[in-house]
C-alpha atoms as a printed R data frame, in Angstrom:
   type eleno elety resid chain resno      x      y       z
1  ATOM     1    CA   MET     A     1 39.657  8.375 -74.824
2  ATOM     2    CA   SER     A     2 43.257  7.526 -74.272
3  ATOM     3    CA   GLY     A     3 44.485  4.982 -71.784
4  ATOM     4    CA   LEU     A     4 45.803  7.688 -69.470
5  ATOM     5    CA   GLU     A     5 42.461  9.518 -69.452
6  ATOM     6    CA   THR     A     6 40.608  6.291 -68.712
7  ATOM     7    CA   ALA     A     7 43.019  5.523 -65.878
8  ATOM     8    CA   PHE     A     8 42.395  8.955 -64.329
9  ATOM     9    CA   TYR     A     9 38.621  8.442 -64.562
10 ATOM    10    CA   ILE     A    10 38.899  5.043 -62.909
11 ATOM    11    CA   ILE     A    11 41.147  6.438 -60.164
12 ATOM    12    CA   GLY     A    12 38.727  9.366 -59.635
13 ATOM    13    CA   ILE     A    13 35.668  7.141 -59.439
14 ATOM    14    CA   THR     A    14 37.453  4.761 -57.061
15 ATOM    15    CA   PHE     A    15 38.582  7.656 -54.863
16 ATOM    16    CA   MET     A    16 35.058  9.109 -54.724
17 ATOM    17    CA   ALA     A    17 33.577  5.708 -53.845
18 ATOM    18    CA   ILE     A    18 36.106  5.195 -51.057
19 ATOM    19    CA   MET     A    19 35.479  8.698 -49.695
20 ATOM    20    CA   LEU     A    20 31.702  8.122 -49.779
21 ATOM    21    CA   VAL     A    21 32.125  4.923 -47.763
22 ATOM    22    CA   LEU     A    22 34.417  6.724 -45.306
23 ATOM    23    CA   VAL     A    23 31.903  9.561 -44.852
24 ATOM    24    CA   ILE     A    24 29.118  7.057 -44.181
25 ATOM    25    CA   VAL     A    25 31.309  5.212 -41.656
26 ATOM    26    CA   LEU     A    26 32.192  8.519 -40.001
27 ATOM    27    CA   VAL     A    27 28.534  9.529 -39.674
28 ATOM    28    CA   VAL     A    28 27.629  6.142 -38.189
29 ATOM    29    CA   ALA     A    29 30.555  6.403 -35.764
30 ATOM    30    CA   VAL     A    30 29.404  9.850 -34.650
31 ATOM    31    CA   PHE     A    31 25.900  8.545 -33.920
32 ATOM    32    CA   VAL     A    32 27.248  5.533 -32.009
33 ATOM    33    CA   ILE     A    33 29.560  7.737 -29.929
34 ATOM    34    CA   ARG     A    34 26.719 10.193 -29.298
35 ATOM    35    CA   SER     A    35 24.506  7.352 -28.107
36 ATOM    36    CA   LYS     A    36 27.181  6.102 -25.717
37 ATOM    37    CA   VAL     A    37 27.798  9.603 -24.354
38 ATOM    38    CA   ASN     A    38 24.066 10.057 -23.766
39 ATOM    39    CA   LYS     A    39 23.922  6.744 -21.880
40 ATOM    40    CA   ILE     A    40 26.884  7.775 -19.722
41 ATOM    41    CA   HIS     A    41 25.243 11.150 -19.105
42 ATOM    42    CA   ALA     A    42 22.035  9.447 -17.985
43 ATOM    43    CA   VAL     A    43 23.924  7.181 -15.569
44 ATOM    44    CA   VAL     A    44 25.900 10.090 -14.100
45 ATOM    45    CA   ASP     A    45 22.744 12.188 -13.802
46 ATOM    46    CA   GLU     A    46 20.976  9.354 -11.986
47 ATOM    47    CA   LYS     A    47 23.896  8.915  -9.576
48 ATOM    48    CA   ILE     A    48 23.978 12.655  -8.866
49 ATOM    49    CA   ASN     A    49 20.230 12.604  -8.153
50 ATOM    50    CA   ASN     A    50 20.690  9.635  -5.808
51 ATOM    51    CA   LEU     A    51 23.565 11.395  -4.053
52 ATOM    52    CA   SER     A    52 21.563 14.587  -3.592
53 ATOM    53    CA   HIS     A    53 18.702 12.532  -2.150
54 ATOM    54    CA   VAL     A    54 21.099 10.893   0.317
55 ATOM    55    CA   MET     A    55 22.510 14.277   1.272
56 ATOM    56    CA   GLU     A    56 19.021 15.686   1.845
57 ATOM    57    CA   ARG     A    57 18.173 12.667   3.975
58 ATOM    58    CA   GLY     A    58 21.411 13.137   5.930
59 ATOM    59    CA   GLY     A    59 20.475 16.745   6.573
60 ATOM    60    CA   GLU     A    60 17.071 15.694   7.861
61 ATOM    61    CA   ILE     A    61 18.653 13.152  10.205
62 ATOM    62    CA   ALA     A    62 21.209 15.678  11.453
63 ATOM    63    CA   GLY     A    63 18.433 18.200  12.058
64 ATOM    64    CA   THR     A    64 16.415 15.660  14.006
65 ATOM    65    CA   VAL     A    65 19.434 14.701  16.123
66 ATOM    66    CA   PHE     A    66 20.192 18.365  16.759
67 ATOM    67    CA   ASN     A    67 16.612 19.120  17.793
68 ATOM    68    CA   THR     A    68 16.438 16.051  20.029
69 ATOM    69    CA   GLY     A    69 19.708 16.996  21.712
70 ATOM    70    CA   LYS     A    70 18.446 20.520  22.197
71 ATOM    71    CA   LYS     A    71 15.255 19.220  23.848
72 ATOM    72    CA   ILE     A    72 17.239 16.919  26.130
73 ATOM    73    CA   LEU     A    73 19.539 19.755  27.189
74 ATOM    74    CA   ASN     A    74 16.568 22.050  27.841
75 ATOM    75    CA   LYS     A    75 14.892 19.378  30.035
76 ATOM    76    CA   LYS     A    76 18.021 19.044  32.191
77 ATOM    77    CA   LYS     A    77 18.001 22.766  33.067
């Protein structure tokens, strides 16, 4: 093999090794980002569930106040 051919082989092997490392890093980065997005999704989902519970409780309180006011008004008549 000539020197030029050997140089091209070395450059090709080096390029493939670098690309393999970059692909591995990219795959790891995708899994890390996916994990973080799932954690954020869980936190947001929990906060939405807590908010809906508070809203349901607020509706119950408003209904109780409304019914109590209705009873008081009916007693005055």
